[in-house]
C-alpha positions in Angstrom: 44.2 -3.9 -22.9 47.9 -4.2 -22.6 47.5 -5.3 -18.9 44.7 -7.8 -19.9 46.9 -9.5 -22.4 50.0 -9.7 -20.2 47.7 -11.2 -17.5 46.4 -13.7 -19.7 49.9 -14.7 -20.8 51.0 -15.0 -17.2 47.9 -17.2 -16.6 48.9 -19.5 -19.3 52.6 -19.9 -18.1 51.5 -20.2 -14.6 48.7 -22.6 -14.8 50.8 -25.6 -14.5 52.1 -24.3 -11.4 48.7 -23.6 -9.9 47.9 -27.5 -10.2 50.2 -28.0 -7.2 48.3 -25.7 -4.9 44.9 -25.1 -3.4 43.7 -23.0 -0.5 43.0 -26.0 1.7 46.1 -28.0 0.8 48.6 -25.6 -0.4 51.4 -28.1 -0.8 49.6 -30.9 -2.8 48.4 -31.6 -6.2 44.7 -30.5 -7.0 42.6 -33.2 -8.6 41.6 -30.7 -11.3 41.9 -27.0 -12.1 39.6 -26.0 -14.8 39.6 -22.3 -14.2 42.4 -20.1 -12.4 40.0 -17.3 -11.9 37.7 -19.6 -9.8 40.6 -20.3 -7.6 41.4 -16.7 -7.3 37.7 -15.8 -6.5 37.8 -18.5 -3.8 40.8 -17.0 -2.3 39.2 -13.5 -2.2 36.1 -14.9 -0.6 38.1 -17.0 2.0 40.2 -14.1 3.3 37.5 -11.3 3.0 39.4 -9.4 0.4 37.4 -6.5 -1.4 38.5 -5.6 -5.0 37.5 -2.0 -6.1 36.9 -2.5 -9.8 37.5 -4.7 -13.0 40.9 -3.3 -13.5 42.1 -3.7 -10.2 40.7 -7.3 -10.2 42.7 -8.2 -13.4 46.0 -6.8 -11.6 45.3 -8.6 -8.3 44.7 -12.0 -10.3 48.0 -11.3 -12.1 49.8 -10.7 -8.8 48.2 -13.8 -7.2 49.5 -16.1 -9.8 52.9 -14.7 -9.9 53.1 -15.4 -6.0 51.5 -18.8 -6.5 54.2 -19.7 -9.0 57.0 -18.5 -6.8 55.5 -20.7 -3.9 55.4 -23.8 -6.1 59.0 -23.2 -7.2 60.2 -22.7 -3.6 58.5 -25.9 -2.4 60.0 -28.0 -5.2 63.6 -27.1 -3.8 65.0 -30.0 -1.7 67.4 -27.7 0.2 64.6 -25.6 1.7 63.9 -25.9 5.7 60.4 -24.4 5.4 57.5 -24.5 3.1 55.5 -21.8 1.6 51.7 -21.4 1.1 48.8 -19.2 0.2 47.8 -16.9 2.8 46.2 -13.4 3.1 49.1 -11.7 1.3 48.9 -13.7 -2.0 47.2 -10.9 -3.9 49.8 -8.4 -2.8 53.3 -7.6 -4.3 56.4 -7.6 -2.1 56.4 -3.9 -2.2 52.9 -3.7 -1.0 53.3 -6.2 1.8 56.6 -4.3 3.1 54.7 -0.8 2.9 51.8 -2.2 4.8 53.4 -4.6 7.4 57.1 -4.0 7.6 56.9 -0.6 9.5 59.3 -1.2 12.4 61.1 2.1 13.2 64.7 2.1 14.1 65.7 1.7 17.8 66.5 4.9 19.8 70.1 4.4 20.6 70.2 6.9 23.3 67.5 4.8 25.3 69.4 1.6 25.4 69.6 -0.2 28.8 71.9 -3.2 27.9 71.7 -6.2 29.9 74.6 -8.7 29.4 74.1 -12.4 30.4 76.9 -14.7 31.8 75.0 -17.9 32.6 74.9 -20.8 30.2 72.9 -22.9 32.7 69.6 -22.9 30.9 67.1 -25.6 30.0 67.4 -27.5 26.6 64.1 -26.2 25.6 61.5 -23.6 26.6 57.9 -22.9 25.6 56.1 -20.2 27.4 52.9 -21.3 25.7 52.7 -24.4 27.9 53.4 -22.3 31.0 50.4 -20.0 30.8 52.5 -17.0 29.7 51.3 -16.3 26.1 47.9 -15.1 25.1 46.1 -16.1 22.0 47.4 -14.8 18.5 46.1 -11.5 17.4 45.8 -10.0 13.9 46.9 -6.5 13.6 45.1 -6.1 10.2 46.3 -3.4 7.8 47.6 -1.2 10.5 51.5 -1.2 11.0 51.3 -1.9 14.6 53.7 -4.9 15.1 55.5 -3.1 17.7 52.6 -2.7 19.9 51.6 -6.4 19.8 55.2 -7.6 20.3 55.6 -5.3 23.3 52.1 -6.1 24.7 52.9 -9.7 24.4 56.2 -9.3 26.5 54.2 -7.3 29.1 51.3 -10.2 29.2 54.1 -12.8 29.8 55.6 -10.8 32.6 52.3 -10.0 34.1 51.3 -13.8 34.2 54.5 -14.8 35.8 54.0 -12.2 38.5 50.3 -12.7 39.1 49.2 -16.1 37.7 46.7 -14.2 35.7 47.0 -14.5 31.8 45.1 -11.7 30.2 45.7 -9.4 26.9 46.8 -6.0 27.2 45.6 -3.1 25.0 47.7 -2.7 21.7 45.1 0.0 20.9 46.3 2.1 23.7 49.7 1.9 22.6 49.1 3.0 18.9 46.7 5.7 20.2 48.7 7.2 23.1 52.5 6.6 22.7 53.2 9.3 19.9 55.3 11.4 22.3 57.4 8.3 22.9 58.5 8.2 19.2 55.8 5.8 18.0 53.6 6.6 15.0 50.3 4.8 15.5 49.7 2.5 12.4 52.7 3.7 10.7 55.5 2.1 12.8 57.2 2.4 16.2 59.6 0.3 18.4 59.2 -1.9 21.4 61.5 0.0 23.6 59.4 3.1 23.2 56.3 1.2 24.3 58.0 0.0 27.4 59.0 3.5 28.1 55.5 4.7 27.8 54.1 1.8 30.0 56.7 2.7 32.7 55.2 6.2 32.8 51.6 5.6 32.2 50.8 1.8 32.5 48.7 -0.1 30.1 45.0 -1.2 30.2 43.5 -4.4 29.6 42.3 -5.2 26.0 38.9 -5.8 27.2 38.8 -2.1 28.5 40.4 -0.5 25.4 40.0 -3.1 22.7 41.8 -3.0 19.2 40.2 -1.4 16.2 43.0 -1.6 13.9 43.4 2.1 13.1 44.2 5.3 15.2 41.3 7.0 17.1 41.9 10.3 15.1 44.8 11.2 17.3 42.9 10.9 20.6 44.1 8.8 23.4 41.1 7.3 25.0 43.1 5.9 28.0 40.8 5.6 31.1 42.7 6.7 34.4 40.3 4.8 36.3 40.7 1.5 34.7 43.1 -1.2 35.8 46.6 -0.4 34.6 49.8 -2.7 34.7 52.9 -0.7 35.1 56.7 -1.8 34.9 60.0 -0.4 36.5 61.4 -0.4 32.9 63.1 -2.6 30.5 66.4 -4.2 29.4 67.9 -4.5 26.0 70.1 -7.3 25.1 73.5 -6.6 23.5 73.2 -6.6 19.7 74.2 -9.9 18.3 74.3 -11.6 21.5 72.3 -14.8 20.6 73.1 -16.6 23.7 72.0 -13.8 25.9 68.7 -13.9 23.8 68.2 -17.5 24.7 68.9 -16.8 28.4 66.3 -14.2 28.3 63.8 -16.3 26.8 64.5 -19.0 29.4 63.4 -16.1 31.8 60.3 -14.7 30.1 58.7 -14.0 26.6 61.0 -11.4 24.8 60.4 -8.7 22.1 62.6 -9.2 19.2 63.1 -7.3 15.9 63.6 -9.1 12.6 63.9 -8.8 8.9 60.4 -10.4 8.0 60.5 -10.1 4.2 60.9 -13.8 3.8 57.7 -14.5 5.8 55.3 -13.1 3.3 54.6 -16.6 1.9 55.7 -18.6 5.0 53.5 -21.6 5.9 55.6 -24.1 8.1 59.0 -25.2 9.2 62.2 -23.5 10.3 63.4 -20.4 8.4 67.1 -20.5 8.3 68.0 -17.8 5.7 66.9 -14.2 5.0 69.0 -12.9 2.4 72.4 -11.0 2.8 71.3 -7.5 3.8 69.2 -7.6 6.9 66.8 -4.8 7.8 65.1 -5.0 11.0 61.4 -4.2 10.0 59.0 -6.2 12.1 58.3 -6.6 15.8 57.5 -10.1 17.0 57.6 -12.1 20.3 60.0 -14.8 21.2 58.1 -17.3 23.4 60.4 -20.2 23.4 63.2 -22.4 21.8 64.3 -25.9 21.2 67.6 -27.5 20.2 67.2 -26.1 16.5 65.1 -23.0 16.5 63.4 -20.1 18.3 59.7 -20.2 18.6 58.1 -16.8 17.5 54.6 -15.4 17.9 53.4 -13.1 15.1 50.5 -10.9 15.0 49.0 -11.8 11.5 46.2 -14.1 12.8 45.9 -17.8 13.2 45.6 -18.7 9.5 49.0 -17.4 8.8 52.0 -19.7 9.5 51.9 -22.4 12.1 48.7 -21.2 13.7 50.1 -17.7 14.0 53.6 -18.7 15.0 56.7 -19.4 13.0 60.3 -20.9 13.9 63.7 -19.3 13.2 67.1 -20.8 13.1 69.1 -20.0 16.1 72.2 -18.4 14.6 70.8 -14.6 14.2 68.7 -15.6 11.4 66.7 -12.7 10.0 68.8 -10.5 12.7 66.6 -11.9 15.5 69.5 -11.3 18.0 70.1 -7.6 16.9 67.3 -5.8 18.9 65.8 -7.8 21.5 64.4 -6.4 24.8 62.0 -7.3 27.7 60.2 -5.4 30.5 61.5 -5.7 34.2 58.8 -5.7 37.1 58.3 -3.0 39.6 
């Protein structure tokens, strides 16, 4: 009863905020909103979210309204460089979001292979999407496998540069088979660990070992007779070397670790602030840059962000320069 009363009060307080948002046009006024619950039900249907029972439904509605109110408040601020919007995380608390999606493990310091860059002679802008080195945006679902998609993307870029053939590699193989390399399936890992695994075992094509979004009961289904792409190893960029990161991106797509807490409600624009205490918790792929930002590929599907991408400010925003790495060819 208390939960219901609290939810009704919050609905009343936040209804005016909801008049600024809709699922189709998250930054514009609605013509009318008669029933906030109807908007919530529409949201659940659009994103295929299943609610277990009536009590859970009331709670999720409360969280949804709170998130929408925060989105509206953010978008009203004239000093913000990016906009927020309703996405598949609008029914989740910040804690739930972090527990499910921000699962990146710490980098193994003893495995570092530092590459330092001296050259400043790089293009003013780079976008590997236009050069045939970036596959389509994937969706990791409820599995904490960001590290696998980040590393697979870097491998796909290098493979495309070497062969002229752009193809997706198996993130599922990574979460199933790289446990001995200090990865933990759907509960986090790190890109360097993936590169070490691929150096020793190679990686299959996604079509041969497709993604299912969960671990195959601790079984590695790697087919030794299938095509495997192998690498010589990887280089790590010195922590904090943002110029070195940009030089590396000019060379090929690069795996990067970031603090992604600010991305829960991201819709478009350039993120230039992530708070004071940075914690690297999400693996993504840097696929380009321009004068103002780095272009980053995420693994939360195409309905999130800018068709699955986002942009970060270049001054180590969200810790993007702290733990970057990329594979090197045989």
